[in-house]
A tleap script that builds the chain and sets N, CA, C and O, in Angstrom:
source leaprc.protein.ff14SB
mol = sequence {
  NMET THR LYS LEU ILE ALA ILE LEU ASN VAL
  ILE ALA TRP ALA GLY PHE TRP ALA PHE GLY
  TYR LEU ALA LEU THR ALA GLN PRO ALA GLN
  THR GLY GLN MET VAL THR ALA ALA LEU LEU
  ALA ALA LEU GLY GLY GLY VAL GLY MET LEU
  ALA PHE PHE TRP LEU VAL ARG HIE SER GLU
  ARG THR GLY TYR ALA LYS PRO PRO ASN ARG
  ALA GLU LYS ARG GLU PRO ASP THR SER GLU
  GLU THR GLU GLY GLU VAL CILE
}
set mol.1.N position { 110.725 -36.614 -47.308 }
set mol.1.CA position { 110.973 -37.796 -48.104 }
set mol.1.C position { 109.893 -37.966 -49.184 }
set mol.1.O position { 110.188 -38.369 -50.309 }
set mol.2.N position { 108.657 -37.659 -48.830 }
set mol.2.CA position { 107.566 -37.802 -49.789 }
set mol.2.C position { 107.750 -36.861 -50.973 }
set mol.2.O position { 107.501 -37.244 -52.115 }
set mol.3.N position { 108.182 -35.638 -50.709 }
set mol.3.CA position { 108.387 -34.686 -51.801 }
set mol.3.C position { 109.523 -35.138 -52.712 }
set mol.3.O position { 109.467 -34.941 -53.926 }
set mol.4.N position { 110.540 -35.735 -52.133 }
set mol.4.CA position { 111.653 -36.237 -52.928 }
set mol.4.C position { 111.200 -37.367 -53.852 }
set mol.4.O position { 111.598 -37.415 -55.016 }
set mol.5.N position { 110.374 -38.272 -53.338 }
set mol.5.CA position { 109.847 -39.363 -54.158 }
set mol.5.C position { 108.927 -38.805 -55.249 }
set mol.5.O position { 108.933 -39.300 -56.376 }
set mol.6.N position { 108.136 -37.776 -54.918 }
set mol.6.CA position { 107.252 -37.167 -55.917 }
set mol.6.C position { 108.063 -36.502 -57.033 }
set mol.6.O position { 107.691 -36.592 -58.203 }
set mol.7.N position { 109.151 -35.846 -56.683 }
set mol.7.CA position { 110.012 -35.232 -57.698 }
set mol.7.C position { 110.660 -36.312 -58.556 }
set mol.7.O position { 110.738 -36.176 -59.777 }
set mol.8.N position { 111.125 -37.387 -57.914 }
set mol.8.CA position { 111.695 -38.511 -58.654 }
set mol.8.C position { 110.666 -39.110 -59.604 }
set mol.8.O position { 111.010 -39.495 -60.722 }
set mol.9.N position { 109.418 -39.194 -59.179 }
set mol.9.CA position { 108.347 -39.721 -60.007 }
set mol.9.C position { 108.171 -38.869 -61.271 }
set mol.9.O position { 108.069 -39.406 -62.374 }
set mol.10.N position { 108.138 -37.567 -61.109 }
set mol.10.CA position { 107.943 -36.672 -62.260 }
set mol.10.C position { 109.124 -36.752 -63.217 }
set mol.10.O position { 108.939 -36.806 -64.433 }
set mol.11.N position { 110.331 -36.761 -62.674 }
set mol.11.CA position { 111.523 -36.809 -63.525 }
set mol.11.C position { 111.595 -38.152 -64.258 }
set mol.11.O position { 111.945 -38.201 -65.437 }
set mol.12.N position { 111.262 -39.238 -63.559 }
set mol.12.CA position { 111.322 -40.553 -64.195 }
set mol.12.C position { 110.310 -40.670 -65.328 }
set mol.12.O position { 110.634 -41.198 -66.392 }
set mol.13.N position { 109.087 -40.183 -65.115 }
set mol.13.CA position { 108.090 -40.272 -66.190 }
set mol.13.C position { 108.442 -39.338 -67.340 }
set mol.13.O position { 108.170 -39.657 -68.498 }
set mol.14.N position { 109.042 -38.194 -67.040 }
set mol.14.CA position { 109.480 -37.308 -68.124 }
set mol.14.C position { 110.565 -37.986 -68.958 }
set mol.14.O position { 110.580 -37.871 -70.183 }
set mol.15.N position { 111.471 -38.691 -68.285 }
set mol.15.CA position { 112.504 -39.432 -69.004 }
set mol.15.C position { 111.913 -40.557 -69.832 }
set mol.15.O position { 112.358 -40.813 -70.951 }
set mol.16.N position { 110.918 -41.223 -69.287 }
set mol.16.CA position { 110.249 -42.293 -70.038 }
set mol.16.C position { 109.668 -41.754 -71.339 }
set mol.16.O position { 109.898 -42.316 -72.409 }
set mol.17.N position { 108.916 -40.665 -71.240 }
set mol.17.CA position { 108.286 -40.132 -72.457 }
set mol.17.C position { 109.308 -39.550 -73.425 }
set mol.17.O position { 109.187 -39.739 -74.635 }
set mol.18.N position { 110.313 -38.847 -72.912 }
set mol.18.CA position { 111.307 -38.230 -73.797 }
set mol.18.C position { 112.144 -39.286 -74.507 }
set mol.18.O position { 112.299 -39.240 -75.728 }
set mol.19.N position { 112.683 -40.235 -73.753 }
set mol.19.CA position { 113.519 -41.254 -74.384 }
set mol.19.C position { 112.692 -42.251 -75.199 }
set mol.19.O position { 113.184 -42.810 -76.179 }
set mol.20.N position { 111.448 -42.471 -74.799 }
set mol.20.CA position { 110.571 -43.312 -75.608 }
set mol.20.C position { 110.307 -42.690 -76.964 }
set mol.20.O position { 110.293 -43.380 -77.983 }
set mol.21.N position { 110.100 -41.390 -76.972 }
set mol.21.CA position { 109.915 -40.684 -78.244 }
set mol.21.C position { 111.168 -40.790 -79.103 }
set mol.21.O position { 111.089 -41.040 -80.305 }
set mol.22.N position { 112.327 -40.596 -78.474 }
set mol.22.CA position { 113.579 -40.688 -79.232 }
set mol.22.C position { 113.788 -42.099 -79.789 }
set mol.22.O position { 114.279 -42.263 -80.906 }
set mol.23.N position { 113.414 -43.118 -79.005 }
set mol.23.CA position { 113.572 -44.495 -79.476 }
set mol.23.C position { 112.643 -44.790 -80.653 }
set mol.23.O position { 113.023 -45.484 -81.596 }
set mol.24.N position { 111.431 -44.261 -80.589 }
set mol.24.CA position { 110.473 -44.530 -81.661 }
set mol.24.C position { 110.758 -43.744 -82.932 }
set mol.24.O position { 110.405 -44.189 -84.024 }
set mol.25.N position { 111.386 -42.590 -82.808 }
set mol.25.CA position { 111.619 -41.753 -83.986 }
set mol.25.C position { 113.046 -41.846 -84.524 }
set mol.25.O position { 113.390 -41.148 -85.477 }
set mol.26.N position { 113.880 -42.697 -83.927 }
set mol.26.CA position { 115.258 -42.853 -84.420 }
set mol.26.C position { 115.247 -43.509 -85.793 }
set mol.26.O position { 114.354 -44.293 -86.118 }
set mol.27.N position { 116.230 -43.183 -86.573 }
set mol.27.CA position { 116.370 -43.781 -87.901 }
set mol.27.C position { 116.712 -45.261 -87.745 }
set mol.27.O position { 117.486 -45.618 -86.857 }
set mol.28.N position { 116.154 -46.126 -88.584 }
set mol.28.CA position { 116.436 -47.558 -88.465 }
set mol.28.C position { 117.917 -47.907 -88.588 }
set mol.28.O position { 118.354 -48.931 -88.063 }
set mol.29.N position { 118.682 -47.082 -89.265 }
set mol.29.CA position { 120.108 -47.355 -89.420 }
set mol.29.C position { 120.888 -47.064 -88.137 }
set mol.29.O position { 122.002 -47.562 -87.974 }
set mol.30.N position { 120.338 -46.287 -87.247 }
set mol.30.CA position { 121.020 -45.918 -86.004 }
set mol.30.C position { 120.543 -46.816 -84.867 }
set mol.30.O position { 119.845 -46.355 -83.963 }
set mol.31.N position { 120.907 -48.072 -84.906 }
set mol.31.CA position { 120.424 -49.026 -83.904 }
set mol.31.C position { 120.986 -48.739 -82.525 }
set mol.31.O position { 120.306 -48.978 -81.527 }
set mol.32.N position { 122.197 -48.237 -82.442 }
set mol.32.CA position { 122.787 -47.913 -81.140 }
set mol.32.C position { 121.994 -46.838 -80.418 }
set mol.32.O position { 121.731 -46.946 -79.221 }
set mol.33.N position { 121.617 -45.801 -81.153 }
set mol.33.CA position { 120.825 -44.721 -80.566 }
set mol.33.C position { 119.447 -45.232 -80.161 }
set mol.33.O position { 118.924 -44.854 -79.113 }
set mol.34.N position { 118.864 -46.083 -80.983 }
set mol.34.CA position { 117.531 -46.612 -80.711 }
set mol.34.C position { 117.537 -47.494 -79.463 }
set mol.34.O position { 116.650 -47.376 -78.617 }
set mol.35.N position { 118.523 -48.369 -79.344 }
set mol.35.CA position { 118.595 -49.281 -78.199 }
set mol.35.C position { 118.877 -48.506 -76.912 }
set mol.35.O position { 118.272 -48.776 -75.875 }
set mol.36.N position { 119.797 -47.544 -76.984 }
set mol.36.CA position { 120.117 -46.740 -75.799 }
set mol.36.C position { 118.893 -45.963 -75.323 }
set mol.36.O position { 118.609 -45.922 -74.125 }
set mol.37.N position { 118.178 -45.357 -76.241 }
set mol.37.CA position { 116.985 -44.599 -75.866 }
set mol.37.C position { 115.897 -45.521 -75.320 }
set mol.37.O position { 115.186 -45.153 -74.384 }
set mol.38.N position { 115.763 -46.711 -75.895 }
set mol.38.CA position { 114.753 -47.653 -75.401 }
set mol.38.C position { 115.095 -48.134 -73.994 }
set mol.38.O position { 114.205 -48.269 -73.154 }
set mol.39.N position { 116.378 -48.395 -73.727 }
set mol.39.CA position { 116.777 -48.811 -72.377 }
set mol.39.C position { 116.556 -47.701 -71.352 }
set mol.39.O position { 116.100 -47.959 -70.238 }
set mol.40.N position { 116.878 -46.478 -71.729 }
set mol.40.CA position { 116.654 -45.354 -70.815 }
set mol.40.C position { 115.155 -45.114 -70.590 }
set mol.40.O position { 114.738 -44.754 -69.489 }
set mol.41.N position { 114.359 -45.313 -71.627 }
set mol.41.CA position { 112.905 -45.176 -71.478 }
set mol.41.C position { 112.362 -46.252 -70.545 }
set mol.41.O position { 111.515 -45.970 -69.698 }
set mol.42.N position { 112.846 -47.478 -70.696 }
set mol.42.CA position { 112.404 -48.563 -69.811 }
set mol.42.C position { 112.821 -48.298 -68.376 }
set mol.42.O position { 112.051 -48.557 -67.451 }
set mol.43.N position { 114.018 -47.790 -68.177 }
set mol.43.CA position { 114.480 -47.448 -66.832 }
set mol.43.C position { 113.612 -46.342 -66.232 }
set mol.43.O position { 113.233 -46.418 -65.063 }
set mol.44.N position { 113.299 -45.323 -67.019 }
set mol.44.CA position { 112.439 -44.240 -66.541 }
set mol.44.C position { 111.040 -44.729 -66.205 }
set mol.44.O position { 110.455 -44.306 -65.208 }
set mol.45.N position { 110.500 -45.620 -67.035 }
set mol.45.CA position { 109.172 -46.174 -66.759 }
set mol.45.C position { 109.155 -47.028 -65.507 }
set mol.45.O position { 108.210 -46.965 -64.720 }
set mol.46.N position { 110.200 -47.831 -65.316 }
set mol.46.CA position { 110.269 -48.671 -64.118 }
set mol.46.C position { 110.402 -47.863 -62.842 }
set mol.46.O position { 109.705 -48.124 -61.860 }
set mol.47.N position { 111.292 -46.886 -62.852 }
set mol.47.CA position { 111.463 -46.037 -61.665 }
set mol.47.C position { 110.203 -45.218 -61.417 }
set mol.47.O position { 109.813 -45.012 -60.268 }
set mol.48.N position { 109.568 -44.751 -62.484 }
set mol.48.CA position { 108.328 -43.993 -62.329 }
set mol.48.C position { 107.217 -44.828 -61.715 }
set mol.48.O position { 106.466 -44.340 -60.871 }
set mol.49.N position { 107.108 -46.089 -62.136 }
set mol.49.CA position { 106.078 -46.965 -61.555 }
set mol.49.C position { 106.355 -47.258 -60.089 }
set mol.49.O position { 105.441 -47.221 -59.265 }
set mol.50.N position { 107.611 -47.549 -59.756 }
set mol.50.CA position { 107.950 -47.813 -58.359 }
set mol.50.C position { 107.675 -46.595 -57.486 }
set mol.50.O position { 107.129 -46.730 -56.390 }
set mol.51.N position { 108.046 -45.412 -57.957 }
set mol.51.CA position { 107.802 -44.199 -57.186 }
set mol.51.C position { 106.301 -43.933 -57.039 }
set mol.51.O position { 105.842 -43.522 -55.973 }
set mol.52.N position { 105.543 -44.167 -58.108 }
set mol.52.CA position { 104.097 -43.959 -58.034 }
set mol.52.C position { 103.449 -44.901 -57.034 }
set mol.52.O position { 102.620 -44.480 -56.226 }
set mol.53.N position { 103.826 -46.186 -57.085 }
set mol.53.CA position { 103.257 -47.142 -56.136 }
set mol.53.C position { 103.649 -46.803 -54.703 }
set mol.53.O position { 102.845 -46.988 -53.789 }
set mol.54.N position { 104.868 -46.308 -54.487 }
set mol.54.CA position { 105.281 -45.896 -53.145 }
set mol.54.C position { 104.423 -44.719 -52.674 }
set mol.54.O position { 103.996 -44.685 -51.521 }
set mol.55.N position { 104.174 -43.765 -53.557 }
set mol.55.CA position { 103.356 -42.610 -53.187 }
set mol.55.C position { 101.917 -43.016 -52.876 }
set mol.55.O position { 101.315 -42.489 -51.940 }
set mol.56.N position { 101.363 -43.942 -53.648 }
set mol.56.CA position { 99.998 -44.403 -53.394 }
set mol.56.C position { 99.921 -45.108 -52.042 }
set mol.56.O position { 99.011 -44.849 -51.254 }
set mol.57.N position { 100.868 -45.989 -51.779 }
set mol.57.CA position { 100.870 -46.726 -50.511 }
set mol.57.C position { 101.048 -45.763 -49.334 }
set mol.57.O position { 100.410 -45.927 -48.295 }
set mol.58.N position { 101.913 -44.763 -49.498 }
set mol.58.CA position { 102.137 -43.786 -48.433 }
set mol.58.C position { 100.891 -42.943 -48.180 }
set mol.58.O position { 100.554 -42.663 -47.030 }
set mol.59.N position { 100.209 -42.540 -49.241 }
set mol.59.CA position { 99.015 -41.703 -49.064 }
set mol.59.C position { 97.870 -42.494 -48.429 }
set mol.59.O position { 97.060 -41.921 -47.699 }
set mol.60.N position { 97.789 -43.803 -48.695 }
set mol.60.CA position { 96.767 -44.621 -48.037 }
set mol.60.C position { 97.084 -44.810 -46.561 }
set mol.60.O position { 96.180 -44.784 -45.726 }
set mol.61.N position { 98.360 -44.999 -46.230 }
set mol.61.CA position { 98.749 -45.192 -44.828 }
set mol.61.C position { 98.538 -43.940 -43.993 }
set mol.61.O position { 98.140 -44.031 -42.832 }
set mol.62.N position { 98.800 -42.766 -44.571 }
set mol.62.CA position { 98.687 -41.531 -43.808 }
set mol.62.C position { 97.264 -40.996 -43.769 }
set mol.62.O position { 96.991 -40.036 -43.049 }
set mol.63.N position { 96.361 -41.590 -44.519 }
set mol.63.CA position { 94.972 -41.148 -44.503 }
set mol.63.C position { 94.657 -40.089 -45.530 }
set mol.63.O position { 93.524 -39.612 -45.584 }
set mol.64.N position { 95.616 -39.703 -46.346 }
set mol.64.CA position { 95.348 -38.697 -47.370 }
set mol.64.C position { 94.424 -39.254 -48.452 }
set mol.64.O position { 93.577 -38.533 -48.979 }
set mol.65.N position { 94.587 -40.524 -48.779 }
set mol.65.CA position { 93.734 -41.179 -49.769 }
set mol.65.C position { 92.963 -42.304 -49.094 }
set mol.65.O position { 93.456 -42.947 -48.168 }
set mol.66.N position { 91.764 -42.527 -49.567 }
set mol.66.CA position { 90.950 -43.605 -49.032 }
set mol.66.C position { 91.515 -44.943 -49.485 }
set mol.66.O position { 91.811 -45.110 -50.669 }
set mol.67.N position { 91.675 -45.910 -48.565 }
set mol.67.CA position { 92.172 -47.221 -49.003 }
set mol.67.C position { 91.168 -47.892 -49.933 }
set mol.67.O position { 89.973 -47.608 -49.857 }
set mol.68.N position { 91.634 -48.770 -50.801 }
set mol.68.CA position { 90.733 -49.413 -51.747 }
set mol.68.C position { 89.745 -50.334 -51.038 }
set mol.68.O position { 90.028 -50.864 -49.964 }
set mol.69.N position { 88.583 -50.513 -51.659 }
set mol.69.CA position { 87.580 -51.418 -51.110 }
set mol.69.C position { 88.031 -52.853 -51.335 }
set mol.69.O position { 88.255 -53.281 -52.467 }
set mol.70.N position { 88.157 -53.573 -50.253 }
set mol.70.CA position { 88.547 -54.975 -50.344 }
set mol.70.C position { 87.635 -55.789 -49.461 }
set mol.70.O position { 87.183 -55.328 -48.413 }
set mol.71.N position { 87.375 -56.988 -49.889 }
set mol.71.CA position { 86.536 -57.878 -49.097 }
set mol.71.C position { 87.307 -58.328 -47.865 }
set mol.71.O position { 88.525 -58.502 -47.906 }
set mol.72.N position { 86.582 -58.513 -46.772 }
set mol.72.CA position { 87.215 -58.998 -45.555 }
set mol.72.C position { 87.537 -60.473 -45.706 }
set mol.72.O position { 86.858 -61.198 -46.432 }
set mol.73.N position { 88.571 -60.904 -45.020 }
set mol.73.CA position { 88.977 -62.294 -45.087 }
set mol.73.C position { 87.968 -63.135 -44.326 }
set mol.73.O position { 87.670 -62.855 -43.165 }
set mol.74.N position { 87.438 -64.175 -44.982 }
set mol.74.CA position { 86.443 -65.042 -44.345 }
set mol.74.C position { 87.131 -66.174 -43.623 }
set mol.74.O position { 88.148 -66.700 -44.075 }
set mol.75.N position { 86.558 -66.538 -42.490 }
set mol.75.CA position { 87.041 -67.704 -41.756 }
set mol.75.C position { 86.461 -68.950 -42.417 }
set mol.75.O position { 85.343 -68.905 -42.929 }
set mol.76.N position { 87.191 -70.054 -42.416 }
set mol.76.CA position { 86.643 -71.276 -43.024 }
set mol.76.C position { 85.415 -71.761 -42.261 }
set mol.76.O position { 85.333 -71.646 -41.038 }
set mol.77.N position { 84.467 -72.305 -43.013 }
set mol.77.CA position { 83.228 -72.796 -42.425 }
set mol.77.C position { 83.526 -74.081 -41.648 }
set mol.77.O position { 84.080 -75.028 -42.206 }
set mol.78.N position { 83.164 -74.117 -40.374 }
set mol.78.CA position { 83.474 -75.280 -39.531 }
set mol.78.C position { 82.234 -76.085 -39.182 }
set mol.78.O position { 82.260 -76.891 -38.251 }
set mol.79.N position { 81.156 -75.877 -39.912 }
set mol.79.CA position { 79.938 -76.629 -39.598 }
set mol.79.C position { 80.119 -78.095 -39.972 }
set mol.79.O position { 80.969 -78.428 -40.797 }
set mol.80.N position { 79.335 -78.954 -39.379 }
set mol.80.CA position { 79.458 -80.398 -39.531 }
set mol.80.C position { 78.533 -80.946 -40.621 }
set mol.80.O position { 78.081 -82.086 -40.516 }
set mol.81.N position { 78.247 -80.177 -41.646 }
set mol.81.CA position { 77.364 -80.625 -42.705 }
set mol.81.C position { 78.059 -81.661 -43.572 }
set mol.81.O position { 79.261 -81.569 -43.821 }
set mol.82.N position { 77.311 -82.629 -44.022 }
set mol.82.CA position { 77.864 -83.617 -44.950 }
set mol.82.C position { 77.301 -83.353 -46.331 }
set mol.82.O position { 76.219 -82.781 -46.465 }
set mol.83.N position { 78.015 -83.758 -47.343 }
set mol.83.CA position { 77.560 -83.515 -48.703 }
set mol.83.C position { 76.384 -84.422 -49.035 }
set mol.83.O position { 76.339 -85.578 -48.613 }
set mol.84.N position { 75.445 -83.895 -49.783 }
set mol.84.CA position { 74.310 -84.674 -50.218 }
set mol.84.C position { 73.185 -84.758 -49.209 }
set mol.84.O position { 72.154 -85.359 -49.513 }
set mol.85.N position { 73.324 -84.198 -48.046 }
set mol.85.CA position { 72.286 -84.281 -47.024 }
set mol.85.C position { 71.203 -83.254 -47.316 }
set mol.85.O position { 71.497 -82.071 -47.486 }
set mol.86.N position { 69.953 -83.699 -47.374 }
set mol.86.CA position { 68.838 -82.820 -47.649 }
set mol.86.C position { 68.058 -82.612 -46.349 }
set mol.86.O position { 67.739 -83.566 -45.640 }
set mol.87.N position { 67.766 -81.381 -46.062 }
set mol.87.CA position { 67.036 -81.078 -44.821 }
set mol.87.C position { 65.592 -80.787 -45.142 }
set mol.87.O position { 64.803 -80.508 -44.240 }
savepdb mol mol.pdb
quit
């Protein structure tokens, strides 16, 4: 399954760059071609991002990649201090 997602990731990003190039270089008079290429580029970019995030999350879960450094969740302070009290 991981290899399938990785292949989907590569194909989606290739589509993003190819159709993005076509959208940017289309003649201004050909709005249909420009809009179609822009929509396909956006679809490729979205699928590529989702596949990439899935691969990152999977690699962190399996131990292949180190999980990101995050602060531990702090418990709320339950001390009985009052505001303005000077010790």
